[in-house]
C-alpha positions in Angstrom: 98.5 110.3 181.8 97.0 106.8 182.1 97.9 104.6 185.0 100.1 101.7 184.0 99.2 98.4 185.7 101.7 95.6 185.6 100.6 92.1 186.1 103.1 89.5 187.3 102.8 85.9 188.4 103.2 82.3 187.3 104.5 81.8 183.8 104.4 78.0 184.2 102.3 76.5 181.4 100.6 74.2 183.8 99.2 77.2 185.8 97.1 78.2 182.8 95.6 74.9 181.7 92.1 75.7 180.5 90.4 72.8 182.3 86.8 73.1 183.3 86.6 74.3 186.8 90.1 75.6 187.0 89.7 78.2 189.7 93.0 79.9 189.0 92.2 80.4 185.3 88.7 81.6 186.2 90.0 84.1 188.8 92.7 85.3 186.3 90.1 85.9 183.6 87.9 87.7 186.1 90.9 89.8 187.1 91.5 90.6 183.4 88.0 91.8 182.9 88.3 94.1 185.9 91.5 95.5 184.5 89.9 95.9 181.0 87.1 97.8 182.6 89.4 100.6 183.8 91.1 103.3 181.8 94.6 101.8 182.4 97.5 100.5 180.3 98.3 96.9 181.0 101.9 95.8 181.2 103.2 92.2 181.5 106.4 90.3 180.8 104.8 89.2 177.5 105.0 85.6 178.8 103.2 82.4 179.2 101.1 80.8 182.0 98.6 82.6 184.1 100.1 86.0 183.1 99.3 85.1 179.5 95.7 84.3 180.5 95.4 87.7 182.2 97.1 89.6 179.3 95.3 87.9 176.5 91.9 88.1 178.2 92.3 91.7 179.0 93.6 92.5 175.5 90.7 90.7 173.9 88.3 92.7 176.2 89.8 96.0 175.0 92.8 96.7 177.2 95.9 98.2 175.6 98.5 95.6 176.5 102.3 96.4 176.4 104.6 93.4 176.7 108.1 93.8 178.1 110.3 91.2 176.5 113.5 89.7 177.8 114.7 89.3 174.2 116.5 91.8 172.0 114.1 91.3 169.1 111.1 89.2 168.0 113.2 86.3 166.9 114.8 86.0 170.4 111.4 86.6 172.0 109.9 83.7 170.1 112.8 81.3 169.6 115.1 81.7 172.6 112.6 82.5 175.3 109.6 80.6 173.6 107.2 83.4 174.4 104.0 84.3 172.6 103.3 87.5 170.6 99.5 87.3 170.2 98.4 88.9 173.5 100.1 92.3 173.2 99.4 95.4 171.3 103.1 96.4 171.6 106.3 94.5 172.5 109.2 96.3 174.0 112.4 94.3 173.5 114.9 94.9 176.3 117.6 92.4 175.5 118.2 92.2 179.2 117.2 88.6 179.8 114.5 87.6 182.4 115.9 89.3 185.5 116.7 92.5 183.6 113.3 92.5 182.0 111.8 92.2 185.5 113.4 95.5 186.6 112.1 97.3 183.4 108.6 95.9 183.9 108.3 96.8 187.6 109.8 100.3 187.1 107.5 101.0 184.2 104.4 100.1 186.3 102.6 102.5 188.6 100.8 99.5 190.2 102.3 96.0 190.4 99.8 93.2 190.7 100.5 89.5 191.5 98.6 86.4 190.6 100.2 83.3 192.0 103.9 83.3 191.1 107.1 81.5 191.9 110.8 82.6 192.0 110.6 85.0 189.0 107.6 86.6 190.7 109.4 86.7 194.0 112.2 88.7 192.2 109.5 91.1 190.8 107.9 91.4 194.3 111.2 92.4 195.9 112.0 94.9 193.2 108.5 96.4 193.6 108.9 96.6 197.3 112.4 98.2 197.0 111.1 100.7 194.5 108.2 101.7 196.8 105.5 100.7 194.4 101.8 100.2 195.1 101.5 96.4 195.1 98.4 94.2 194.9 98.3 90.5 195.6 95.3 88.5 194.4 95.0 86.0 197.2 93.6 82.5 196.7 95.8 82.1 193.7 98.9 80.5 195.4 102.5 81.3 195.3 103.9 84.8 196.0 100.4 86.4 195.9 99.4 84.2 198.9 102.7 84.5 200.7 103.2 88.3 200.5 102.1 89.0 204.1 104.6 86.4 205.4 107.4 87.7 203.1 106.8 91.3 204.4 106.6 90.2 208.0 109.7 88.1 207.8 111.9 90.1 205.3 110.2 93.5 204.7 112.2 96.7 205.0 110.7 99.1 207.6 112.0 102.0 205.5 110.2 101.0 202.3 107.4 103.3 201.0 105.7 100.4 199.2 102.0 100.0 199.9 100.9 96.3 199.7 97.3 95.2 199.4 95.9 91.7 199.5 92.5 90.6 198.6 90.8 87.6 196.9 88.3 89.9 195.1 89.9 91.3 191.9 87.6 94.4 191.8 88.4 95.4 195.4 92.1 94.7 195.0 92.5 96.9 192.0 90.3 99.6 193.5 92.4 99.7 196.7 95.6 99.9 194.6 94.2 102.7 192.4 93.0 104.7 195.4 96.4 104.3 197.1 98.2 105.5 194.0 95.9 108.6 193.8 96.8 109.5 197.4 100.5 109.6 196.7 
């Protein structure tokens, strides 16, 4: 069975402005190409912002992209949550809202990767940690991804089986995570 890689992070539209020299977007696109170069299935929250950039770029580069929606159907996905549909090959409608969607997304992923991220990503990070997932944080992108070591040191459970990797190199980060998953 193929490895399922979930990408989580900032859904804020300003995080994905395609301005020349936007290092976050450049790094997200590079990360997407690294993911697309692997034989994995990409999962995201079918959302906006930097997660959209990763999902759309990876999709356009050949990744099979599954979006996990907070909505009950396409109408809710588009109208209530104002989320796009053009970056995914398949949308799974949970009807569980944003927090419920986060649980489904994390549990469905073998590896959970973070690019930037605020409160919603913090929720996903804590779920992934509690679930004992292999977690990768792309540092140099801000938010949860850059604060993961602090979060673990300050609030991490000693009993968790989660493996957390941090790196500013997308290729190295995904490689470390995939190797850790294989060793389980």
